[in-house]
mmCIF file of the N, C-alpha and C atoms, coordinates in Angstrom:
data_MODEL
# 
_entry.id   MODEL 
# 
loop_
_atom_site.group_PDB 
_atom_site.id 
_atom_site.type_symbol 
_atom_site.label_atom_id 
_atom_site.label_alt_id 
_atom_site.label_comp_id 
_atom_site.label_asym_id 
_atom_site.label_entity_id 
_atom_site.label_seq_id 
_atom_site.pdbx_PDB_ins_code 
_atom_site.Cartn_x 
_atom_site.Cartn_y 
_atom_site.Cartn_z 
_atom_site.occupancy 
_atom_site.B_iso_or_equiv 
_atom_site.pdbx_formal_charge 
_atom_site.auth_seq_id 
_atom_site.auth_comp_id 
_atom_site.auth_asym_id 
_atom_site.auth_atom_id 
_atom_site.pdbx_PDB_model_num 
ATOM 1   N N  . MET A 1 1  ? 19.909  -43.526 -7.364  1.00 0.00 ? 1  MET A N  1 
ATOM 2   C CA . MET A 1 1  ? 18.897  -44.176 -8.151  1.00 0.00 ? 1  MET A CA 1 
ATOM 3   C C  . MET A 1 1  ? 17.605  -43.182 -7.905  1.00 0.00 ? 1  MET A C  1 
ATOM 4   N N  . SER A 1 2  ? 16.949  -43.184 -8.894  1.00 0.00 ? 2  SER A N  1 
ATOM 5   C CA . SER A 1 2  ? 15.815  -42.254 -8.962  1.00 0.00 ? 2  SER A CA 1 
ATOM 6   C C  . SER A 1 2  ? 14.500  -43.250 -8.776  1.00 0.00 ? 2  SER A C  1 
ATOM 7   N N  . ILE A 1 3  ? 13.478  -42.618 -8.337  1.00 0.00 ? 3  ILE A N  1 
ATOM 8   C CA . ILE A 1 3  ? 12.010  -43.452 -8.176  1.00 0.00 ? 3  ILE A CA 1 
ATOM 9   C C  . ILE A 1 3  ? 11.564  -43.473 -9.603  1.00 0.00 ? 3  ILE A C  1 
ATOM 10  N N  . CYS A 1 4  ? 11.324  -44.907 -9.934  1.00 0.00 ? 4  CYS A N  1 
ATOM 11  C CA . CYS A 1 4  ? 10.299  -45.311 -11.215 1.00 0.00 ? 4  CYS A CA 1 
ATOM 12  C C  . CYS A 1 4  ? 9.215   -45.843 -10.767 1.00 0.00 ? 4  CYS A C  1 
ATOM 13  N N  . PRO A 1 5  ? 8.035   -45.140 -11.314 1.00 0.00 ? 5  PRO A N  1 
ATOM 14  C CA . PRO A 1 5  ? 6.769   -45.928 -11.068 1.00 0.00 ? 5  PRO A CA 1 
ATOM 15  C C  . PRO A 1 5  ? 6.596   -47.207 -11.869 1.00 0.00 ? 5  PRO A C  1 
ATOM 16  N N  . LYS A 1 6  ? 5.881   -48.206 -11.058 1.00 0.00 ? 6  LYS A N  1 
ATOM 17  C CA . LYS A 1 6  ? 6.021   -49.267 -11.646 1.00 0.00 ? 6  LYS A CA 1 
ATOM 18  C C  . LYS A 1 6  ? 4.822   -49.468 -12.814 1.00 0.00 ? 6  LYS A C  1 
ATOM 19  N N  . ASN A 1 7  ? 3.591   -48.767 -12.597 1.00 0.00 ? 7  ASN A N  1 
ATOM 20  C CA . ASN A 1 7  ? 2.632   -48.739 -13.427 1.00 0.00 ? 7  ASN A CA 1 
ATOM 21  C C  . ASN A 1 7  ? 2.335   -47.277 -13.860 1.00 0.00 ? 7  ASN A C  1 
ATOM 22  N N  . LYS A 1 8  ? 1.458   -47.245 -15.131 1.00 0.00 ? 8  LYS A N  1 
ATOM 23  C CA . LYS A 1 8  ? 1.267   -45.793 -15.556 1.00 0.00 ? 8  LYS A CA 1 
ATOM 24  C C  . LYS A 1 8  ? -0.062  -45.167 -14.797 1.00 0.00 ? 8  LYS A C  1 
ATOM 25  N N  . SER A 1 9  ? 0.387   -43.860 -14.507 1.00 0.00 ? 9  SER A N  1 
ATOM 26  C CA . SER A 1 9  ? -0.991  -43.223 -13.536 1.00 0.00 ? 9  SER A CA 1 
ATOM 27  C C  . SER A 1 9  ? -1.793  -42.798 -14.675 1.00 0.00 ? 9  SER A C  1 
ATOM 28  N N  . SER A 1 10 ? -3.174  -42.931 -14.458 1.00 0.00 ? 10 SER A N  1 
ATOM 29  C CA . SER A 1 10 ? -3.986  -42.478 -15.731 1.00 0.00 ? 10 SER A CA 1 
ATOM 30  C C  . SER A 1 10 ? -4.110  -40.838 -15.504 1.00 0.00 ? 10 SER A C  1 
ATOM 31  N N  . LYS A 1 11 ? -4.757  -40.248 -16.593 1.00 0.00 ? 11 LYS A N  1 
ATOM 32  C CA . LYS A 1 11 ? -4.969  -38.774 -16.610 1.00 0.00 ? 11 LYS A CA 1 
ATOM 33  C C  . LYS A 1 11 ? -5.955  -38.552 -15.441 1.00 0.00 ? 11 LYS A C  1 
ATOM 34  N N  . GLY A 1 12 ? -7.007  -39.117 -15.178 1.00 0.00 ? 12 GLY A N  1 
ATOM 35  C CA . GLY A 1 12 ? -7.588  -38.845 -14.203 1.00 0.00 ? 12 GLY A CA 1 
ATOM 36  C C  . GLY A 1 12 ? -7.243  -38.904 -12.699 1.00 0.00 ? 12 GLY A C  1 
ATOM 37  N N  . ARG A 1 13 ? -6.478  -39.923 -12.718 1.00 0.00 ? 13 ARG A N  1 
ATOM 38  C CA . ARG A 1 13 ? -5.807  -40.020 -11.190 1.00 0.00 ? 13 ARG A CA 1 
ATOM 39  C C  . ARG A 1 13 ? -4.785  -38.772 -11.001 1.00 0.00 ? 13 ARG A C  1 
ATOM 40  N N  . ARG A 1 14 ? -4.035  -38.733 -12.057 1.00 0.00 ? 14 ARG A N  1 
ATOM 41  C CA . ARG A 1 14 ? -3.202  -37.461 -12.005 1.00 0.00 ? 14 ARG A CA 1 
ATOM 42  C C  . ARG A 1 14 ? -3.900  -36.049 -11.791 1.00 0.00 ? 14 ARG A C  1 
ATOM 43  N N  . ASP A 1 15 ? -4.897  -35.885 -12.527 1.00 0.00 ? 15 ASP A N  1 
ATOM 44  C CA . ASP A 1 15 ? -5.526  -34.602 -12.118 1.00 0.00 ? 15 ASP A CA 1 
ATOM 45  C C  . ASP A 1 15 ? -6.263  -34.591 -11.078 1.00 0.00 ? 15 ASP A C  1 
ATOM 46  N N  . ARG A 1 16 ? -6.717  -35.636 -10.504 1.00 0.00 ? 16 ARG A N  1 
ATOM 47  C CA . ARG A 1 16 ? -7.326  -35.690 -9.092  1.00 0.00 ? 16 ARG A CA 1 
ATOM 48  C C  . ARG A 1 16 ? -6.523  -35.346 -7.955  1.00 0.00 ? 16 ARG A C  1 
ATOM 49  N N  . ARG A 1 17 ? -5.168  -35.892 -8.207  1.00 0.00 ? 17 ARG A N  1 
ATOM 50  C CA . ARG A 1 17 ? -4.120  -35.560 -7.312  1.00 0.00 ? 17 ARG A CA 1 
ATOM 51  C C  . ARG A 1 17 ? -3.512  -34.037 -7.411  1.00 0.00 ? 17 ARG A C  1 
ATOM 52  N N  . ARG A 1 18 ? -3.611  -33.378 -8.475  1.00 0.00 ? 18 ARG A N  1 
ATOM 53  C CA . ARG A 1 18 ? -3.316  -32.034 -8.653  1.00 0.00 ? 18 ARG A CA 1 
ATOM 54  C C  . ARG A 1 18 ? -4.474  -31.106 -8.425  1.00 0.00 ? 18 ARG A C  1 
ATOM 55  N N  . ALA A 1 19 ? -5.635  -31.379 -8.197  1.00 0.00 ? 19 ALA A N  1 
ATOM 56  C CA . ALA A 1 19 ? -6.719  -30.674 -7.896  1.00 0.00 ? 19 ALA A CA 1 
ATOM 57  C C  . ALA A 1 19 ? -7.034  -30.200 -6.556  1.00 0.00 ? 19 ALA A C  1 
ATOM 58  N N  . ASN A 1 20 ? -5.792  -30.712 -5.596  1.00 0.00 ? 20 ASN A N  1 
ATOM 59  C CA . ASN A 1 20 ? -5.697  -29.905 -4.325  1.00 0.00 ? 20 ASN A CA 1 
ATOM 60  C C  . ASN A 1 20 ? -4.861  -28.900 -4.295  1.00 0.00 ? 20 ASN A C  1 
ATOM 61  N N  . TRP A 1 21 ? -4.374  -28.460 -5.347  1.00 0.00 ? 21 TRP A N  1 
ATOM 62  C CA . TRP A 1 21 ? -3.478  -27.252 -5.341  1.00 0.00 ? 21 TRP A CA 1 
ATOM 63  C C  . TRP A 1 21 ? -4.365  -26.214 -5.810  1.00 0.00 ? 21 TRP A C  1 
ATOM 64  N N  . LYS A 1 22 ? -4.976  -25.367 -4.799  1.00 0.00 ? 22 LYS A N  1 
ATOM 65  C CA . LYS A 1 22 ? -5.800  -24.398 -5.462  1.00 0.00 ? 22 LYS A CA 1 
ATOM 66  C C  . LYS A 1 22 ? -5.826  -23.205 -4.414  1.00 0.00 ? 22 LYS A C  1 
ATOM 67  N N  . MET A 1 23 ? -5.911  -21.969 -4.867  1.00 0.00 ? 23 MET A N  1 
ATOM 68  C CA . MET A 1 23 ? -5.855  -20.862 -4.034  1.00 0.00 ? 23 MET A CA 1 
ATOM 69  C C  . MET A 1 23 ? -7.188  -20.671 -3.133  1.00 0.00 ? 23 MET A C  1 
ATOM 70  N N  . SER A 1 24 ? -6.637  -20.291 -1.872  1.00 0.00 ? 24 SER A N  1 
ATOM 71  C CA . SER A 1 24 ? -7.662  -20.013 -0.992  1.00 0.00 ? 24 SER A CA 1 
ATOM 72  C C  . SER A 1 24 ? -7.734  -18.376 -0.709  1.00 0.00 ? 24 SER A C  1 
ATOM 73  N N  . ALA A 1 25 ? -8.698  -17.887 -0.255  1.00 0.00 ? 25 ALA A N  1 
ATOM 74  C CA . ALA A 1 25 ? -9.071  -16.568 0.162   1.00 0.00 ? 25 ALA A CA 1 
ATOM 75  C C  . ALA A 1 25 ? -8.324  -16.166 1.115   1.00 0.00 ? 25 ALA A C  1 
ATOM 76  N N  . THR A 1 26 ? -7.753  -14.854 1.350   1.00 0.00 ? 26 THR A N  1 
ATOM 77  C CA . THR A 1 26 ? -6.634  -14.355 2.257   1.00 0.00 ? 26 THR A CA 1 
ATOM 78  C C  . THR A 1 26 ? -7.539  -14.184 3.199   1.00 0.00 ? 26 THR A C  1 
ATOM 79  N N  . THR A 1 27 ? -7.131  -14.628 4.489   1.00 0.00 ? 27 THR A N  1 
ATOM 80  C CA . THR A 1 27 ? -7.843  -14.415 5.934   1.00 0.00 ? 27 THR A CA 1 
ATOM 81  C C  . THR A 1 27 ? -7.831  -12.863 6.326   1.00 0.00 ? 27 THR A C  1 
ATOM 82  N N  . LEU A 1 28 ? -8.750  -12.169 6.558   1.00 0.00 ? 28 LEU A N  1 
ATOM 83  C CA . LEU A 1 28 ? -8.970  -10.840 7.029   1.00 0.00 ? 28 LEU A CA 1 
ATOM 84  C C  . LEU A 1 28 ? -9.551  -10.709 8.376   1.00 0.00 ? 28 LEU A C  1 
ATOM 85  N N  . VAL A 1 29 ? -9.056  -9.922  9.392   1.00 0.00 ? 29 VAL A N  1 
ATOM 86  C CA . VAL A 1 29 ? -9.572  -9.466  10.748  1.00 0.00 ? 29 VAL A CA 1 
ATOM 87  C C  . VAL A 1 29 ? -9.706  -8.072  10.789  1.00 0.00 ? 29 VAL A C  1 
ATOM 88  N N  . LYS A 1 30 ? -10.478 -7.831  11.861  1.00 0.00 ? 30 LYS A N  1 
ATOM 89  C CA . LYS A 1 30 ? -10.728 -6.166  11.970  1.00 0.00 ? 30 LYS A CA 1 
ATOM 90  C C  . LYS A 1 30 ? -9.374  -5.907  12.981  1.00 0.00 ? 30 LYS A C  1 
ATOM 91  N N  . CYS A 1 31 ? -9.080  -4.497  12.727  1.00 0.00 ? 31 CYS A N  1 
ATOM 92  C CA . CYS A 1 31 ? -7.948  -4.012  13.513  1.00 0.00 ? 31 CYS A CA 1 
ATOM 93  C C  . CYS A 1 31 ? -8.710  -3.496  14.784  1.00 0.00 ? 31 CYS A C  1 
ATOM 94  N N  . SER A 1 32 ? -7.910  -4.072  15.862  1.00 0.00 ? 32 SER A N  1 
ATOM 95  C CA . SER A 1 32 ? -8.479  -3.608  17.200  1.00 0.00 ? 32 SER A CA 1 
ATOM 96  C C  . SER A 1 32 ? -8.498  -2.231  17.512  1.00 0.00 ? 32 SER A C  1 
ATOM 97  N N  . LYS A 1 33 ? -7.866  -1.254  16.847  1.00 0.00 ? 33 LYS A N  1 
ATOM 98  C CA . LYS A 1 33 ? -7.604  0.019   17.140  1.00 0.00 ? 33 LYS A CA 1 
ATOM 99  C C  . LYS A 1 33 ? -8.411  1.016   16.136  1.00 0.00 ? 33 LYS A C  1 
ATOM 100 N N  . CYS A 1 34 ? -8.478  0.789   14.943  1.00 0.00 ? 34 CYS A N  1 
ATOM 101 C CA . CYS A 1 34 ? -9.271  1.532   13.948  1.00 0.00 ? 34 CYS A CA 1 
ATOM 102 C C  . CYS A 1 34 ? -10.261 0.683   13.176  1.00 0.00 ? 34 CYS A C  1 
ATOM 103 N N  . GLY A 1 35 ? -10.428 -0.509  13.235  1.00 0.00 ? 35 GLY A N  1 
ATOM 104 C CA . GLY A 1 35 ? -11.488 -1.430  12.768  1.00 0.00 ? 35 GLY A CA 1 
ATOM 105 C C  . GLY A 1 35 ? -11.295 -1.539  11.252  1.00 0.00 ? 35 GLY A C  1 
ATOM 106 N N  . ALA A 1 36 ? -10.247 -1.268  10.536  1.00 0.00 ? 36 ALA A N  1 
ATOM 107 C CA . ALA A 1 36 ? -9.900  -1.546  9.318   1.00 0.00 ? 36 ALA A CA 1 
ATOM 108 C C  . ALA A 1 36 ? -9.442  -3.115  9.208   1.00 0.00 ? 36 ALA A C  1 
ATOM 109 N N  . LEU A 1 37 ? -9.891  -3.638  7.825   1.00 0.00 ? 37 LEU A N  1 
ATOM 110 C CA . LEU A 1 37 ? -9.646  -5.039  7.673   1.00 0.00 ? 37 LEU A CA 1 
ATOM 111 C C  . LEU A 1 37 ? -8.108  -5.186  7.423   1.00 0.00 ? 37 LEU A C  1 
ATOM 112 N N  . MET A 1 38 ? -7.348  -6.035  7.938   1.00 0.00 ? 38 MET A N  1 
ATOM 113 C CA . MET A 1 38 ? -5.846  -6.396  7.888   1.00 0.00 ? 38 MET A CA 1 
ATOM 114 C C  . MET A 1 38 ? -5.565  -7.761  7.933   1.00 0.00 ? 38 MET A C  1 
ATOM 115 N N  . ILE A 1 39 ? -4.534  -8.224  7.424   1.00 0.00 ? 39 ILE A N  1 
ATOM 116 C CA . ILE A 1 39 ? -3.919  -9.615  7.721   1.00 0.00 ? 39 ILE A CA 1 
ATOM 117 C C  . ILE A 1 39 ? -3.566  -9.808  9.129   1.00 0.00 ? 39 ILE A C  1 
ATOM 118 N N  . PRO A 1 40 ? -3.945  -10.884 9.817   1.00 0.00 ? 40 PRO A N  1 
ATOM 119 C CA . PRO A 1 40 ? -3.649  -11.186 11.139  1.00 0.00 ? 40 PRO A CA 1 
ATOM 120 C C  . PRO A 1 40 ? -2.193  -11.270 11.482  1.00 0.00 ? 40 PRO A C  1 
ATOM 121 N N  . HIS A 1 41 ? -1.697  -10.897 12.421  1.00 0.00 ? 41 HIS A N  1 
ATOM 122 C CA . HIS A 1 41 ? -0.339  -10.834 12.940  1.00 0.00 ? 41 HIS A CA 1 
ATOM 123 C C  . HIS A 1 41 ? 0.723   -9.874  12.040  1.00 0.00 ? 41 HIS A C  1 
ATOM 124 N N  . ARG A 1 42 ? -0.133  -8.904  11.383  1.00 0.00 ? 42 ARG A N  1 
ATOM 125 C CA . ARG A 1 42 ? 0.795   -7.904  10.688  1.00 0.00 ? 42 ARG A CA 1 
ATOM 126 C C  . ARG A 1 42 ? 0.423   -6.511  11.200  1.00 0.00 ? 42 ARG A C  1 
ATOM 127 N N  . VAL A 1 43 ? 1.321   -5.486  11.032  1.00 0.00 ? 43 VAL A N  1 
ATOM 128 C CA . VAL A 1 43 ? 1.096   -4.146  11.296  1.00 0.00 ? 43 VAL A CA 1 
ATOM 129 C C  . VAL A 1 43 ? -0.345  -3.556  10.299  1.00 0.00 ? 43 VAL A C  1 
ATOM 130 N N  . CYS A 1 44 ? -1.199  -2.830  10.852  1.00 0.00 ? 44 CYS A N  1 
ATOM 131 C CA . CYS A 1 44 ? -2.276  -2.443  10.262  1.00 0.00 ? 44 CYS A CA 1 
ATOM 132 C C  . CYS A 1 44 ? -1.891  -1.337  9.087   1.00 0.00 ? 44 CYS A C  1 
ATOM 133 N N  . LYS A 1 45 ? -2.262  -1.452  7.835   1.00 0.00 ? 45 LYS A N  1 
ATOM 134 C CA . LYS A 1 45 ? -1.873  -0.345  7.060   1.00 0.00 ? 45 LYS A CA 1 
ATOM 135 C C  . LYS A 1 45 ? -2.480  0.810   6.902   1.00 0.00 ? 45 LYS A C  1 
ATOM 136 N N  . ALA A 1 46 ? -3.730  0.812   7.745   1.00 0.00 ? 46 ALA A N  1 
ATOM 137 C CA . ALA A 1 46 ? -4.589  2.139   7.897   1.00 0.00 ? 46 ALA A CA 1 
ATOM 138 C C  . ALA A 1 46 ? -4.176  3.034   8.987   1.00 0.00 ? 46 ALA A C  1 
ATOM 139 N N  . CYS A 1 47 ? -3.615  2.429   10.042  1.00 0.00 ? 47 CYS A N  1 
ATOM 140 C CA . CYS A 1 47 ? -3.378  3.310   11.345  1.00 0.00 ? 47 CYS A CA 1 
ATOM 141 C C  . CYS A 1 47 ? -1.841  3.033   11.806  1.00 0.00 ? 47 CYS A C  1 
ATOM 142 N N  . GLY A 1 48 ? -1.233  1.951   11.296  1.00 0.00 ? 48 GLY A N  1 
ATOM 143 C CA . GLY A 1 48 ? 0.229   1.433   11.742  1.00 0.00 ? 48 GLY A CA 1 
ATOM 144 C C  . GLY A 1 48 ? 0.335   0.946   13.203  1.00 0.00 ? 48 GLY A C  1 
ATOM 145 N N  . SER A 1 49 ? -0.673  0.539   13.418  1.00 0.00 ? 49 SER A N  1 
ATOM 146 C CA . SER A 1 49 ? -0.815  -0.264  14.894  1.00 0.00 ? 49 SER A CA 1 
ATOM 147 C C  . SER A 1 49 ? -0.448  -1.593  14.754  1.00 0.00 ? 49 SER A C  1 
ATOM 148 N N  . TYR A 1 50 ? 0.104   -2.121  15.975  1.00 0.00 ? 50 TYR A N  1 
ATOM 149 C CA . TYR A 1 50 ? -0.123  -3.713  16.194  1.00 0.00 ? 50 TYR A CA 1 
ATOM 150 C C  . TYR A 1 50 ? -0.189  -4.152  17.589  1.00 0.00 ? 50 TYR A C  1 
ATOM 151 N N  . ASN A 1 51 ? -1.192  -4.976  18.004  1.00 0.00 ? 51 ASN A N  1 
ATOM 152 C CA . ASN A 1 51 ? -1.283  -5.274  19.322  1.00 0.00 ? 51 ASN A CA 1 
ATOM 153 C C  . ASN A 1 51 ? -1.597  -4.107  20.021  1.00 0.00 ? 51 ASN A C  1 
ATOM 154 N N  . LYS A 1 52 ? -2.373  -3.036  19.528  1.00 0.00 ? 52 LYS A N  1 
ATOM 155 C CA . LYS A 1 52 ? -3.083  -2.013  20.237  1.00 0.00 ? 52 LYS A CA 1 
ATOM 156 C C  . LYS A 1 52 ? -1.753  -0.931  20.562  1.00 0.00 ? 52 LYS A C  1 
ATOM 157 N N  . ARG A 1 53 ? -0.610  -1.210  19.864  1.00 0.00 ? 53 ARG A N  1 
ATOM 158 C CA . ARG A 1 53 ? 0.414   -0.067  19.992  1.00 0.00 ? 53 ARG A CA 1 
ATOM 159 C C  . ARG A 1 53 ? 0.725   0.382   18.802  1.00 0.00 ? 53 ARG A C  1 
ATOM 160 N N  . GLU A 1 54 ? 0.962   1.724   18.813  1.00 0.00 ? 54 GLU A N  1 
ATOM 161 C CA . GLU A 1 54 ? 1.524   2.395   17.386  1.00 0.00 ? 54 GLU A CA 1 
ATOM 162 C C  . GLU A 1 54 ? 3.059   1.882   17.114  1.00 0.00 ? 54 GLU A C  1 
ATOM 163 N N  . ILE A 1 55 ? 3.108   1.358   15.932  1.00 0.00 ? 55 ILE A N  1 
ATOM 164 C CA . ILE A 1 55 ? 4.357   0.973   15.623  1.00 0.00 ? 55 ILE A CA 1 
ATOM 165 C C  . ILE A 1 55 ? 4.842   2.000   14.559  1.00 0.00 ? 55 ILE A C  1 
ATOM 166 N N  . ILE A 1 56 ? 4.017   2.151   13.507  1.00 0.00 ? 56 ILE A N  1 
ATOM 167 C CA . ILE A 1 56 ? 4.560   3.159   12.321  1.00 0.00 ? 56 ILE A CA 1 
ATOM 168 C C  . ILE A 1 56 ? 3.852   4.376   12.670  1.00 0.00 ? 56 ILE A C  1 
ATOM 169 N N  . SER A 1 57 ? 4.458   5.569   12.646  1.00 0.00 ? 57 SER A N  1 
ATOM 170 C CA . SER A 1 57 ? 3.551   6.854   12.673  1.00 0.00 ? 57 SER A CA 1 
ATOM 171 C C  . SER A 1 57 ? 3.145   7.187   11.361  1.00 0.00 ? 57 SER A C  1 
ATOM 172 N N  . THR A 1 58 ? 1.679   7.308   11.527  1.00 0.00 ? 58 THR A N  1 
ATOM 173 C CA . THR A 1 58 ? 1.073   7.787   10.166  1.00 0.00 ? 58 THR A CA 1 
ATOM 174 C C  . THR A 1 58 ? 0.784   9.237   9.985   1.00 0.00 ? 58 THR A C  1 
ATOM 175 N N  . GLU A 1 59 ? 1.221   9.893   9.212   1.00 0.00 ? 59 GLU A N  1 
ATOM 176 C CA . GLU A 1 59 ? 0.974   11.357  8.767   1.00 0.00 ? 59 GLU A CA 1 
ATOM 177 C C  . GLU A 1 59 ? -0.372  11.472  7.948   1.00 0.00 ? 59 GLU A C  1 
ATOM 178 N N  . ASP A 1 60 ? -1.420  11.881  8.634   1.00 0.00 ? 60 ASP A N  1 
ATOM 179 C CA . ASP A 1 60 ? -2.721  12.263  8.135   1.00 0.00 ? 60 ASP A CA 1 
ATOM 180 C C  . ASP A 1 60 ? -2.893  13.580  7.583   1.00 0.00 ? 60 ASP A C  1 
# 
């Protein structure tokens, strides 16, 4: 059996419910090694380090 609504939901009520699905800005933090902005808990794209250790060697 499927769920059947007993009463009609108005457009306003429907749209108010859907209004909470919005995009949020990406959280950025400074890298502890080079100071570049990066996503937390990820390898830094600028220097290739994570948790003050070099994970990916970068050729400059």
